[in-house]
VEXBAKOL-150696 format. One record per atom (N, C-alpha, C): atom name; x, y, z. Coordinates in steps of 0.1 Angstrom, whole numbers, plus 2048, in hexadecimal, padded with zeros to 3 digits. Last residue first. Layout:
<nodes>
<node><atom>CA</atom><east>X</east><north>Y</north><up>Z</up></node>
...
</nodes>
This chain:
<nodes>
<node><atom>N</atom><east>58E</east><north>2E4</north><up>54D</up></node>
<node><atom>CA</atom><east>590</east><north>2F1</north><up>554</up></node>
<node><atom>C</atom><east>598</east><north>2FA</north><up>54B</up></node>
<node><atom>N</atom><east>578</east><north>2C8</north><up>54E</up></node>
<node><atom>CA</atom><east>581</east><north>2D1</north><up>547</up></node>
<node><atom>C</atom><east>582</east><north>2DE</north><up>54F</up></node>
<node><atom>N</atom><east>563</east><north>2BC</north><up>55C</up></node>
<node><atom>CA</atom><east>571</east><north>2B9</north><up>560</up></node>
<node><atom>C</atom><east>57B</east><north>2C3</north><up>55A</up></node>
<node><atom>N</atom><east>54B</east><north>2C2</north><up>550</up></node>
<node><atom>CA</atom><east>54E</east><north>2C8</north><up>55D</up></node>
<node><atom>C</atom><east>55C</east><north>2C5</north><up>561</up></node>
<node><atom>N</atom><east>550</east><north>2C9</north><up>52C</up></node>
<node><atom>CA</atom><east>54B</east><north>2C1</north><up>538</up></node>
<node><atom>C</atom><east>550</east><north>2C7</north><up>545</up></node>
<node><atom>N</atom><east>541</east><north>2DF</north><up>516</up></node>
<node><atom>CA</atom><east>54D</east><north>2DC</north><up>51D</up></node>
<node><atom>C</atom><east>549</east><north>2D4</north><up>529</up></node>
<node><atom>N</atom><east>52A</east><north>2D3</north><up>4FD</up></node>
<node><atom>CA</atom><east>52E</east><north>2DB</north><up>508</up></node>
<node><atom>C</atom><east>53B</east><north>2D7</north><up>50E</up></node>
<node><atom>N</atom><east>528</east><north>2C1</north><up>4E8</up></node>
<node><atom>CA</atom><east>525</east><north>2CF</north><up>4E5</up></node>
<node><atom>C</atom><east>529</east><north>2D8</north><up>4F1</up></node>
<node><atom>N</atom><east>53F</east><north>2A8</north><up>4E0</up></node>
<node><atom>CA</atom><east>537</east><north>2AF</north><up>4EA</up></node>
<node><atom>C</atom><east>535</east><north>2BD</north><up>4E7</up></node>
<node><atom>N</atom><east>53A</east><north>293</north><up>4C5</up></node>
<node><atom>CA</atom><east>542</east><north>29E</north><up>4CA</up></node>
<node><atom>C</atom><east>53A</east><north>2A6</north><up>4D4</up></node>
<node><atom>N</atom><east>53A</east><north>272</north><up>4BA</up></node>
<node><atom>CA</atom><east>534</east><north>27C</north><up>4C2</up></node>
<node><atom>C</atom><east>53E</east><north>287</north><up>4C7</up></node>
<node><atom>N</atom><east>537</east><north>261</north><up>49B</up></node>
<node><atom>CA</atom><east>540</east><north>266</north><up>4A6</up></node>
<node><atom>C</atom><east>538</east><north>271</north><up>4AD</up></node>
<node><atom>N</atom><east>52F</east><north>246</north><up>488</up></node>
<node><atom>CA</atom><east>52A</east><north>252</north><up>48F</up></node>
<node><atom>C</atom><east>533</east><north>255</north><up>49B</up></node>
<node><atom>N</atom><east>53C</east><north>23B</north><up>468</up></node>
<node><atom>CA</atom><east>53C</east><north>23B</north><up>477</up></node>
<node><atom>C</atom><east>536</east><north>247</north><up>47C</up></node>
<node><atom>N</atom><east>53C</east><north>228</north><up>44C</up></node>
<node><atom>CA</atom><east>536</east><north>234</north><up>452</up></node>
<node><atom>C</atom><east>536</east><north>232</north><up>461</up></node>
<node><atom>N</atom><east>551</east><north>21C</north><up>433</up></node>
<node><atom>CA</atom><east>54D</east><north>21B</north><up>441</up></node>
<node><atom>C</atom><east>547</east><north>229</north><up>445</up></node>
<node><atom>N</atom><east>55A</east><north>207</north><up>417</up></node>
<node><atom>CA</atom><east>553</east><north>213</north><up>41C</up></node>
<node><atom>C</atom><east>54F</east><north>212</north><up>42A</up></node>
<node><atom>N</atom><east>563</east><north>1F4</north><up>405</up></node>
<node><atom>CA</atom><east>56C</east><north>1FA</north><up>40F</up></node>
<node><atom>C</atom><east>567</east><north>207</north><up>414</up></node>
<node><atom>N</atom><east>552</east><north>1E4</north><up>3F7</up></node>
<node><atom>CA</atom><east>555</east><north>1F1</north><up>3F1</up></node>
<node><atom>C</atom><east>55E</east><north>1FA</north><up>3FA</up></node>
<node><atom>N</atom><east>550</east><north>1CD</north><up>407</up></node>
<node><atom>CA</atom><east>554</east><north>1CC</north><up>3F9</up></node>
<node><atom>C</atom><east>558</east><north>1D9</north><up>3F3</up></node>
<node><atom>N</atom><east>548</east><north>1D8</north><up>421</up></node>
<node><atom>CA</atom><east>556</east><north>1D3</north><up>41E</up></node>
<node><atom>C</atom><east>559</east><north>1D2</north><up>410</up></node>
<node><atom>N</atom><east>538</east><north>1F1</north><up>42D</up></node>
<node><atom>CA</atom><east>537</east><north>1E9</north><up>421</up></node>
<node><atom>C</atom><east>545</east><north>1E4</north><up>41D</up></node>
<node><atom>N</atom><east>52B</east><north>1F8</north><up>44D</up></node>
<node><atom>CA</atom><east>537</east><north>1F5</north><up>445</up></node>
<node><atom>C</atom><east>533</east><north>1ED</north><up>438</up></node>
<node><atom>N</atom><east>523</east><north>20F</north><up>466</up></node>
<node><atom>CA</atom><east>51D</east><north>207</north><up>45B</up></node>
<node><atom>C</atom><east>529</east><north>205</north><up>451</up></node>
<node><atom>N</atom><east>523</east><north>214</north><up>48A</up></node>
<node><atom>CA</atom><east>529</east><north>214</north><up>47C</up></node>
<node><atom>C</atom><east>521</east><north>20C</north><up>473</up></node>
<node><atom>N</atom><east>522</east><north>226</north><up>4A9</up></node>
<node><atom>CA</atom><east>51C</east><north>21D</north><up>49F</up></node>
<node><atom>C</atom><east>523</east><north>21E</north><up>492</up></node>
<node><atom>N</atom><east>52E</east><north>23A</north><up>4B7</up></node>
<node><atom>CA</atom><east>534</east><north>22C</north><up>4B9</up></node>
<node><atom>C</atom><east>52D</east><north>223</north><up>4AF</up></node>
<node><atom>N</atom><east>512</east><north>24E</north><up>4BD</up></node>
<node><atom>CA</atom><east>520</east><north>24D</north><up>4BD</up></node>
<node><atom>C</atom><east>525</east><north>23E</north><up>4BF</up></node>
<node><atom>N</atom><east>4F5</east><north>245</north><up>4AA</up></node>
<node><atom>CA</atom><east>4FB</east><north>247</north><up>4B7</up></node>
<node><atom>C</atom><east>50A</east><north>246</north><up>4B5</up></node>
<node><atom>N</atom><east>4E9</east><north>23E</north><up>491</up></node>
<node><atom>CA</atom><east>4E7</east><north>24B</north><up>496</up></node>
<node><atom>C</atom><east>4EF</east><north>24F</north><up>4A3</up></node>
<node><atom>N</atom><east>4E1</east><north>22B</north><up>474</up></node>
<node><atom>CA</atom><east>4EA</east><north>22D</north><up>480</up></node>
<node><atom>C</atom><east>4E9</east><north>23B</north><up>484</up></node>
<node><atom>N</atom><east>4CB</east><north>215</north><up>463</up></node>
<node><atom>CA</atom><east>4CE</east><north>222</north><up>468</up></node>
<node><atom>C</atom><east>4D8</east><north>222</north><up>474</up></node>
<node><atom>N</atom><east>4D8</east><north>1F7</north><up>454</up></node>
<node><atom>CA</atom><east>4CD</east><north>201</north><up>457</up></node>
<node><atom>C</atom><east>4D3</east><north>20E</north><up>45C</up></node>
<node><atom>N</atom><east>4E3</east><north>1DF</north><up>44D</up></node>
<node><atom>CA</atom><east>4E7</east><north>1E5</north><up>45A</up></node>
<node><atom>C</atom><east>4DD</east><north>1EF</north><up>45E</up></node>
<node><atom>N</atom><east>4DD</east><north>1D9</north><up>433</up></node>
<node><atom>CA</atom><east>4D5</east><north>1D3</north><up>43D</up></node>
<node><atom>C</atom><east>4D8</east><north>1D8</north><up>44B</up></node>
<node><atom>N</atom><east>4F1</east><north>1E6</north><up>425</up></node>
<node><atom>CA</atom><east>4E3</east><north>1EB</north><up>424</up></node>
<node><atom>C</atom><east>4DA</east><north>1E6</north><up>42F</up></node>
<node><atom>N</atom><east>507</east><north>1D6</north><up>42C</up></node>
<node><atom>CA</atom><east>507</east><north>1E4</north><up>430</up></node>
<node><atom>C</atom><east>4F9</east><north>1EA</north><up>42F</up></node>
<node><atom>N</atom><east>500</east><north>1BE</north><up>420</up></node>
<node><atom>CA</atom><east>500</east><north>1BF</north><up>42F</up></node>
<node><atom>C</atom><east>500</east><north>1CD</north><up>434</up></node>
<node><atom>N</atom><east>500</east><north>1B7</north><up>405</up></node>
<node><atom>CA</atom><east>4F8</east><north>1C2</north><up>40A</up></node>
<node><atom>C</atom><east>4F6</east><north>1C3</north><up>419</up></node>
<node><atom>N</atom><east>50E</east><north>1A4</north><up>3F6</up></node>
<node><atom>CA</atom><east>507</east><north>1A0</north><up>402</up></node>
<node><atom>C</atom><east>4FE</east><north>1AA</north><up>408</up></node>
<node><atom>N</atom><east>519</east><north>1B1</north><up>3DE</up></node>
<node><atom>CA</atom><east>512</east><north>1A5</north><up>3DE</up></node>
<node><atom>C</atom><east>509</east><north>1A1</north><up>3EA</up></node>
<node><atom>N</atom><east>513</east><north>1D5</north><up>3D9</up></node>
<node><atom>CA</atom><east>51B</east><north>1CA</north><up>3DE</up></node>
<node><atom>C</atom><east>513</east><north>1BD</north><up>3DF</up></node>
<node><atom>N</atom><east>506</east><north>1EB</north><up>3D1</up></node>
<node><atom>CA</atom><east>506</east><north>1E0</north><up>3C8</up></node>
<node><atom>C</atom><east>50F</east><north>1D5</north><up>3CC</up></node>
<node><atom>N</atom><east>4EF</east><north>1FB</north><up>3E8</up></node>
<node><atom>CA</atom><east>4FD</east><north>1F8</north><up>3E4</up></node>
<node><atom>C</atom><east>4FC</east><north>1EC</north><up>3DA</up></node>
<node><atom>N</atom><east>4DC</east><north>212</north><up>3FC</up></node>
<node><atom>CA</atom><east>4DD</east><north>209</north><up>3F1</up></node>
<node><atom>C</atom><east>4EC</east><north>207</north><up>3EE</up></node>
<node><atom>N</atom><east>4DF</east><north>220</north><up>414</up></node>
<node><atom>CA</atom><east>4D1</east><north>21D</north><up>40F</up></node>
<node><atom>C</atom><east>4D2</east><north>212</north><up>404</up></node>
<node><atom>N</atom><east>4EF</east><north>221</north><up>431</up></node>
<node><atom>CA</atom><east>4F2</east><north>21D</north><up>423</up></node>
<node><atom>C</atom><east>4E5</east><north>218</north><up>41D</up></node>
<node><atom>N</atom><east>4E5</east><north>23D</north><up>445</up></node>
<node><atom>CA</atom><east>4E6</east><north>22F</north><up>442</up></node>
<node><atom>C</atom><east>4EB</east><north>22D</north><up>434</up></node>
<node><atom>N</atom><east>4E0</east><north>253</north><up>462</up></node>
<node><atom>CA</atom><east>4E6</east><north>250</north><up>455</up></node>
<node><atom>C</atom><east>4E6</east><north>241</north><up>452</up></node>
<node><atom>N</atom><east>4D1</east><north>26D</north><up>476</up></node>
<node><atom>CA</atom><east>4D4</east><north>25F</north><up>473</up></node>
<node><atom>C</atom><east>4D9</east><north>25E</north><up>464</up></node>
<node><atom>N</atom><east>4CA</east><north>288</north><up>47B</up></node>
<node><atom>CA</atom><east>4CE</east><north>280</north><up>486</up></node>
<node><atom>C</atom><east>4D2</east><north>272</north><up>483</up></node>
<node><atom>N</atom><east>4B6</east><north>28C</north><up>45E</up></node>
<node><atom>CA</atom><east>4BA</east><north>292</north><up>46B</up></node>
<node><atom>C</atom><east>4BD</east><north>288</north><up>476</up></node>
<node><atom>N</atom><east>4C6</east><north>274</north><up>447</up></node>
<node><atom>CA</atom><east>4BA</east><north>27B</north><up>44C</up></node>
<node><atom>C</atom><east>4BE</east><north>282</north><up>459</up></node>
<node><atom>N</atom><east>4D5</east><north>268</north><up>42B</up></node>
<node><atom>CA</atom><east>4D7</east><north>26F</north><up>437</up></node>
<node><atom>C</atom><east>4CA</east><north>276</north><up>43B</up></node>
<node><atom>N</atom><east>4E2</east><north>24B</north><up>41A</up></node>
<node><atom>CA</atom><east>4D6</east><north>254</north><up>41D</up></node>
<node><atom>C</atom><east>4D8</east><north>25B</north><up>42A</up></node>
<node><atom>N</atom><east>4F8</east><north>242</north><up>401</up></node>
<node><atom>CA</atom><east>4F6</east><north>245</north><up>40F</up></node>
<node><atom>C</atom><east>4EB</east><north>24F</north><up>411</up></node>
<node><atom>N</atom><east>4FE</east><north>229</north><up>3EB</up></node>
<node><atom>CA</atom><east>4F6</east><north>235</north><up>3ED</up></node>
<node><atom>C</atom><east>4F3</east><north>236</north><up>3FC</up></node>
<node><atom>N</atom><east>51B</east><north>21D</north><up>3DB</up></node>
<node><atom>CA</atom><east>513</east><north>21C</north><up>3E7</up></node>
<node><atom>C</atom><east>50B</east><north>229</north><up>3E7</up></node>
<node><atom>N</atom><east>527</east><north>20A</north><up>3BE</up></node>
<node><atom>CA</atom><east>522</east><north>216</north><up>3C5</up></node>
<node><atom>C</atom><east>51C</east><north>213</north><up>3D2</up></node>
<node><atom>N</atom><east>53C</east><north>203</north><up>3A1</up></node>
<node><atom>CA</atom><east>534</east><north>1FF</north><up>3AD</up></node>
<node><atom>C</atom><east>531</east><north>20C</north><up>3B5</up></node>
<node><atom>N</atom><east>54C</east><north>20B</north><up>38B</up></node>
<node><atom>CA</atom><east>53E</east><north>207</north><up>388</up></node>
<node><atom>C</atom><east>536</east><north>202</north><up>395</up></node>
<node><atom>N</atom><east>564</east><north>218</north><up>398</up></node>
<node><atom>CA</atom><east>55E</east><north>21B</north><up>38B</up></node>
<node><atom>C</atom><east>550</east><north>217</north><up>38A</up></node>
<node><atom>N</atom><east>56A</east><north>213</north><up>3B3</up></node>
<node><atom>CA</atom><east>570</east><north>20B</north><up>3A9</up></node>
<node><atom>C</atom><east>569</east><north>20C</north><up>39B</up></node>
<node><atom>N</atom><east>54D</east><north>221</north><up>3BF</up></node>
<node><atom>CA</atom><east>558</east><north>219</north><up>3C3</up></node>
<node><atom>C</atom><east>55D</east><north>211</north><up>3B7</up></node>
<node><atom>N</atom><east>53B</east><north>23F</north><up>3C9</up></node>
<node><atom>CA</atom><east>540</east><north>235</north><up>3BF</up></node>
<node><atom>C</atom><east>54B</east><north>22D</north><up>3C5</up></node>
<node><atom>N</atom><east>521</east><north>248</north><up>3DC</up></node>
<node><atom>CA</atom><east>52F</east><north>246</north><up>3DD</up></node>
<node><atom>C</atom><east>534</east><north>23B</north><up>3D3</up></node>
<node><atom>N</atom><east>509</east><north>260</north><up>3DD</up></node>
<node><atom>CA</atom><east>50D</east><north>254</north><up>3D6</up></node>
<node><atom>C</atom><east>51C</east><north>253</north><up>3D6</up></node>
<node><atom>N</atom><east>4F4</east><north>26B</north><up>3F6</up></node>
<node><atom>CA</atom><east>501</east><north>26C</north><up>3F0</up></node>
<node><atom>C</atom><east>504</east><north>25F</north><up>3E9</up></node>
<node><atom>N</atom><east>4D7</east><north>27E</north><up>3FF</up></node>
<node><atom>CA</atom><east>4DD</east><north>271</north><up>3FA</up></node>
<node><atom>C</atom><east>4EB</east><north>274</north><up>3F4</up></node>
<node><atom>N</atom><east>4C3</east><north>28B</north><up>419</up></node>
<node><atom>CA</atom><east>4CE</east><north>28C</north><up>40F</up></node>
<node><atom>C</atom><east>4D2</east><north>27E</north><up>40B</up></node>
<node><atom>N</atom><east>4A6</east><north>29B</north><up>428</up></node>
<node><atom>CA</atom><east>4AD</east><north>28E</north><up>422</up></node>
<node><atom>C</atom><east>4B7</east><north>292</north><up>418</up></node>
<node><atom>N</atom><east>4AE</east><north>2B7</north><up>43D</up></node>
<node><atom>CA</atom><east>4A5</east><north>2AF</north><up>434</up></node>
<node><atom>C</atom><east>4AD</east><north>2A4</north><up>42E</up></node>
<node><atom>N</atom><east>4BF</east><north>2C0</north><up>450</up></node>
<node><atom>CA</atom><east>4B1</east><north>2C4</north><up>451</up></node>
<node><atom>C</atom><east>4A8</east><north>2BC</north><up>448</up></node>
<node><atom>N</atom><east>4DC</east><north>2BB</north><up>463</up></node>
<node><atom>CA</atom><east>4D4</east><north>2B6</north><up>458</up></node>
<node><atom>C</atom><east>4C6</east><north>2BA</north><up>45A</up></node>
<node><atom>N</atom><east>4EA</east><north>2C0</north><up>47A</up></node>
<node><atom>CA</atom><east>4E6</east><north>2CB</north><up>472</up></node>
<node><atom>C</atom><east>4DE</east><north>2C8</north><up>465</up></node>
<node><atom>N</atom><east>4EF</east><north>2A8</north><up>486</up></node>
<node><atom>CA</atom><east>4E7</east><north>2B1</north><up>48E</up></node>
<node><atom>C</atom><east>4E2</east><north>2BD</north><up>485</up></node>
<node><atom>N</atom><east>502</east><north>29C</north><up>477</up></node>
<node><atom>CA</atom><east>4F5</east><north>297</north><up>476</up></node>
<node><atom>C</atom><east>4EB</east><north>2A0</north><up>47D</up></node>
<node><atom>N</atom><east>51B</east><north>2A8</north><up>465</up></node>
<node><atom>CA</atom><east>515</east><north>2AA</north><up>472</up></node>
<node><atom>C</atom><east>506</east><north>2A7</north><up>471</up></node>
<node><atom>N</atom><east>530</east><north>293</north><up>452</up></node>
<node><atom>CA</atom><east>523</east><north>29A</north><up>453</up></node>
<node><atom>C</atom><east>51E</east><north>29B</north><up>461</up></node>
<node><atom>N</atom><east>54C</east><north>290</north><up>43D</up></node>
<node><atom>CA</atom><east>546</east><north>290</north><up>44B</up></node>
<node><atom>C</atom><east>53A</east><north>298</north><up>44B</up></node>
<node><atom>N</atom><east>55B</east><north>27C</north><up>423</up></node>
<node><atom>CA</atom><east>551</east><north>286</north><up>427</up></node>
<node><atom>C</atom><east>54E</east><north>284</north><up>436</up></node>
<node><atom>N</atom><east>570</east><north>26B</north><up>421</up></node>
<node><atom>CA</atom><east>56B</east><north>272</north><up>414</up></node>
<node><atom>C</atom><east>561</east><north>27D</north><up>418</up></node>
<node><atom>N</atom><east>58D</east><north>261</north><up>431</up></node>
<node><atom>CA</atom><east>580</east><north>268</north><up>433</up></node>
<node><atom>C</atom><east>57C</east><north>26F</north><up>426</up></node>
<node><atom>N</atom><east>59A</east><north>241</north><up>428</up></node>
<node><atom>CA</atom><east>59B</east><north>250</north><up>427</up></node>
<node><atom>C</atom><east>58D</east><north>256</north><up>429</up></node>
<node><atom>N</atom><east>597</east><north>226</north><up>427</up></node>
<node><atom>CA</atom><east>59D</east><north>22B</north><up>433</up></node>
<node><atom>C</atom><east>59E</east><north>23B</north><up>433</up></node>
<node><atom>N</atom><east>587</east><north>221</north><up>411</up></node>
<node><atom>CA</atom><east>595</east><north>21D</north><up>411</up></node>
<node><atom>C</atom><east>59D</east><north>223</north><up>41C</up></node>
<node><atom>N</atom><east>572</east><north>23A</north><up>41C</up></node>
<node><atom>CA</atom><east>574</east><north>230</north><up>412</up></node>
<node><atom>C</atom><east>583</east><north>22D</north><up>411</up></node>
<node><atom>N</atom><east>55C</east><north>247</north><up>435</up></node>
<node><atom>CA</atom><east>56A</east><north>243</north><up>431</up></node>
<node><atom>C</atom><east>569</east><north>239</north><up>426</up></node>
<node><atom>N</atom><east>54A</east><north>25F</north><up>445</up></node>
<node><atom>CA</atom><east>549</east><north>255</north><up>43A</up></node>
<node><atom>C</atom><east>557</east><north>253</north><up>435</up></node>
<node><atom>N</atom><east>53E</east><north>266</north><up>464</up></node>
<node><atom>CA</atom><east>54A</east><north>266</north><up>45C</up></node>
<node><atom>C</atom><east>549</east><north>25B</north><up>452</up></node>
<node><atom>N</atom><east>527</east><north>27B</north><up>474</up></node>
<node><atom>CA</atom><east>529</east><north>26F</north><up>46C</up></node>
<node><atom>C</atom><east>535</east><north>270</north><up>463</up></node>
<node><atom>N</atom><east>523</east><north>287</north><up>494</up></node>
<node><atom>CA</atom><east>52A</east><north>289</north><up>487</up></node>
<node><atom>C</atom><east>52C</east><north>27B</north><up>480</up></node>
<node><atom>N</atom><east>50F</east><north>295</north><up>4AA</up></node>
<node><atom>CA</atom><east>511</east><north>288</north><up>4A3</up></node>
<node><atom>C</atom><east>517</east><north>28B</north><up>495</up></node>
<node><atom>N</atom><east>516</east><north>2A6</north><up>4C8</up></node>
<node><atom>CA</atom><east>514</east><north>2A6</north><up>4B9</up></node>
<node><atom>C</atom><east>517</east><north>299</north><up>4B3</up></node>
<node><atom>N</atom><east>506</east><north>29D</north><up>4E7</up></node>
<node><atom>CA</atom><east>512</east><north>29E</north><up>4DE</up></node>
<node><atom>C</atom><east>50E</east><north>29F</north><up>4D0</up></node>
<node><atom>N</atom><east>4F0</east><north>298</north><up>4F7</up></node>
<node><atom>CA</atom><east>4F6</east><north>2A5</north><up>4F7</up></node>
<node><atom>C</atom><east>502</east><north>2A7</north><up>4EE</up></node>
<node><atom>N</atom><east>4EB</east><north>27C</north><up>4F5</up></node>
<node><atom>CA</atom><east>4E2</east><north>286</north><up>4EE</up></node>
<node><atom>C</atom><east>4E7</east><north>294</north><up>4EE</up></node>
<node><atom>N</atom><east>500</east><north>272</north><up>505</up></node>
<node><atom>CA</atom><east>500</east><north>270</north><up>4F6</up></node>
<node><atom>C</atom><east>4F7</east><north>279</north><up>4EF</up></node>
<node><atom>N</atom><east>4F7</east><north>27B</north><up>51E</up></node>
<node><atom>CA</atom><east>504</east><north>280</north><up>519</up></node>
<node><atom>C</atom><east>504</east><north>27E</north><up>50A</up></node>
<node><atom>N</atom><east>4E0</east><north>26C</north><up>521</up></node>
<node><atom>CA</atom><east>4DF</east><north>27B</north><up>521</up></node>
<node><atom>C</atom><east>4EC</east><north>281</north><up>51B</up></node>
<node><atom>N</atom><east>4EB</east><north>253</north><up>523</up></node>
<node><atom>CA</atom><east>4E2</east><north>256</north><up>517</up></node>
<node><atom>C</atom><east>4E0</east><north>265</north><up>516</up></node>
<node><atom>N</atom><east>4F9</east><north>255</north><up>53B</up></node>
<node><atom>CA</atom><east>500</east><north>252</north><up>52F</up></node>
<node><atom>C</atom><east>4F7</east><north>256</north><up>523</up></node>
<node><atom>N</atom><east>4E3</east><north>259</north><up>54D</up></node>
<node><atom>CA</atom><east>4ED</east><north>264</north><up>54B</up></node>
<node><atom>C</atom><east>4F5</east><north>262</north><up>53E</up></node>
<node><atom>N</atom><east>4D6</east><north>240</north><up>54B</up></node>
<node><atom>CA</atom><east>4CF</east><north>24C</north><up>548</up></node>
<node><atom>C</atom><east>4D9</east><north>258</north><up>545</up></node>
<node><atom>N</atom><east>4EB</east><north>22F</north><up>554</up></node>
<node><atom>CA</atom><east>4E6</east><north>22D</north><up>546</up></node>
<node><atom>C</atom><east>4DF</east><north>23A</north><up>542</up></node>
<node><atom>N</atom><east>4ED</east><north>238</north><up>56F</up></node>
<node><atom>CA</atom><east>4F8</east><north>238</north><up>566</up></node>
<node><atom>C</atom><east>4F4</east><north>237</north><up>557</up></node>
<node><atom>N</atom><east>4D3</east><north>232</north><up>579</up></node>
<node><atom>CA</atom><east>4D8</east><north>240</north><up>578</up></node>
<node><atom>C</atom><east>4E3</east><north>241</north><up>56F</up></node>
<node><atom>N</atom><east>4D5</east><north>216</north><up>578</up></node>
<node><atom>CA</atom><east>4CB</east><north>21D</north><up>570</up></node>
<node><atom>C</atom><east>4CE</east><north>22C</north><up>56F</up></node>
<node><atom>N</atom><east>4EA</east><north>211</north><up>58A</up></node>
<node><atom>CA</atom><east>4EB</east><north>20D</north><up>57C</up></node>
<node><atom>C</atom><east>4E1</east><north>214</north><up>573</up></node>
<node><atom>N</atom><east>4DE</east><north>21A</north><up>5A2</up></node>
<node><atom>CA</atom><east>4EB</east><north>220</north><up>59D</up></node>
<node><atom>C</atom><east>4ED</east><north>21D</north><up>58E</up></node>
<node><atom>N</atom><east>4C9</east><north>208</north><up>5A4</up></node>
<node><atom>CA</atom><east>4C6</east><north>216</north><up>5A3</up></node>
<node><atom>C</atom><east>4D3</east><north>21D</north><up>59D</up></node>
<node><atom>N</atom><east>4D7</east><north>1EF</north><up>5A7</up></node>
<node><atom>CA</atom><east>4CE</east><north>1F1</north><up>59B</up></node>
<node><atom>C</atom><east>4CB</east><north>200</north><up>599</up></node>
<node><atom>N</atom><east>4E5</east><north>1F4</north><up>5BF</up></node>
<node><atom>CA</atom><east>4EC</east><north>1F1</north><up>5B2</up></node>
<node><atom>C</atom><east>4E3</east><north>1F3</north><up>5A6</up></node>
<node><atom>N</atom><east>4CF</east><north>1F6</north><up>5D0</up></node>
<node><atom>CA</atom><east>4D8</east><north>201</north><up>5CE</up></node>
<node><atom>C</atom><east>4E0</east><north>200</north><up>5C1</up></node>
<node><atom>N</atom><east>4C5</east><north>1DB</north><up>5CF</up></node>
<node><atom>CA</atom><east>4BD</east><north>1E7</north><up>5CA</up></node>
<node><atom>C</atom><east>4C5</east><north>1F3</north><up>5C8</up></node>
<node><atom>N</atom><east>4DB</east><north>1CE</north><up>5DA</up></node>
<node><atom>CA</atom><east>4D7</east><north>1CB</north><up>5CC</up></node>
<node><atom>C</atom><east>4CE</east><north>1D6</north><up>5C7</up></node>
<node><atom>N</atom><east>4DC</east><north>1D9</north><up>5F4</up></node>
<node><atom>CA</atom><east>4E7</east><north>1DA</north><up>5EB</up></node>
<node><atom>C</atom><east>4E3</east><north>1D8</north><up>5DC</up></node>
<node><atom>N</atom><east>4C3</east><north>1D0</north><up>5FE</up></node>
<node><atom>CA</atom><east>4C6</east><north>1DE</north><up>5FD</up></node>
<node><atom>C</atom><east>4D2</east><north>1E1</north><up>5F3</up></node>
<node><atom>N</atom><east>4C7</east><north>1B4</north><up>5FD</up></node>
<node><atom>CA</atom><east>4BD</east><north>1BA</north><up>5F5</up></node>
<node><atom>C</atom><east>4BF</east><north>1C9</north><up>5F3</up></node>
<node><atom>N</atom><east>4DC</east><north>1B1</north><up>610</up></node>
<node><atom>CA</atom><east>4DE</east><north>1AD</north><up>602</up></node>
<node><atom>C</atom><east>4D4</east><north>1B4</north><up>5F9</up></node>
<node><atom>N</atom><east>4CF</east><north>1BA</north><up>627</up></node>
<node><atom>CA</atom><east>4DB</east><north>1C1</north><up>622</up></node>
<node><atom>C</atom><east>4DD</east><north>1BE</north><up>613</up></node>
<node><atom>N</atom><east>4BC</east><north>1A6</north><up>629</up></node>
<node><atom>CA</atom><east>4B8</east><north>1B4</north><up>627</up></node>
<node><atom>C</atom><east>4C3</east><north>1BC</north><up>622</up></node>
<node><atom>N</atom><east>4CC</east><north>18F</north><up>62D</up></node>
<node><atom>CA</atom><east>4C3</east><north>190</north><up>621</up></node>
<node><atom>C</atom><east>4BF</east><north>19E</north><up>61E</up></node>
<node><atom>N</atom><east>4D7</east><north>196</north><up>646</up></node>
<node><atom>CA</atom><east>4E0</east><north>194</north><up>63A</up></node>
<node><atom>C</atom><east>4D8</east><north>195</north><up>62D</up></node>
<node><atom>N</atom><east>4C0</east><north>194</north><up>656</up></node>
<node><atom>CA</atom><east>4C7</east><north>1A1</north><up>655</up></node>
<node><atom>C</atom><east>4D0</east><north>1A1</north><up>649</up></node>
<node><atom>N</atom><east>4A6</east><north>180</north><up>647</up></node>
<node><atom>CA</atom><east>4B1</east><north>182</north><up>650</up></node>
<node><atom>C</atom><east>4B8</east><north>18F</north><up>64D</up></node>
<node><atom>N</atom><east>483</east><north>17F</north><up>647</up></node>
<node><atom>CA</atom><east>48F</east><north>183</north><up>63F</up></node>
<node><atom>C</atom><east>49A</east><north>186</north><up>649</up></node>
</nodes>
């Protein structure tokens, strides 16, 4: 192995180690934040739920336009659209969401659930 090959191998290994550490730290940061589910219909927030405080199964029926509906199921740490009477049911097929940035959308009923993270602790940069 030439000297240049050894240097390239060391750089690649260092890059892999730094990447692995970054992913680990990011996942730890997400776990330390509160998970808030925001349920919106027609762009207006109709309910916010702190998923970290949920202890048992809950269901919410969200009506739309009189005779249409979505049923939202909430368990500790996660939320989903369990049932809907929309034609394609893509929102139901999305399944559970639990991490900040994830969303579940029912376009026909103009319903959107998003997970937002709020840090439980003050970060090290704040003063």
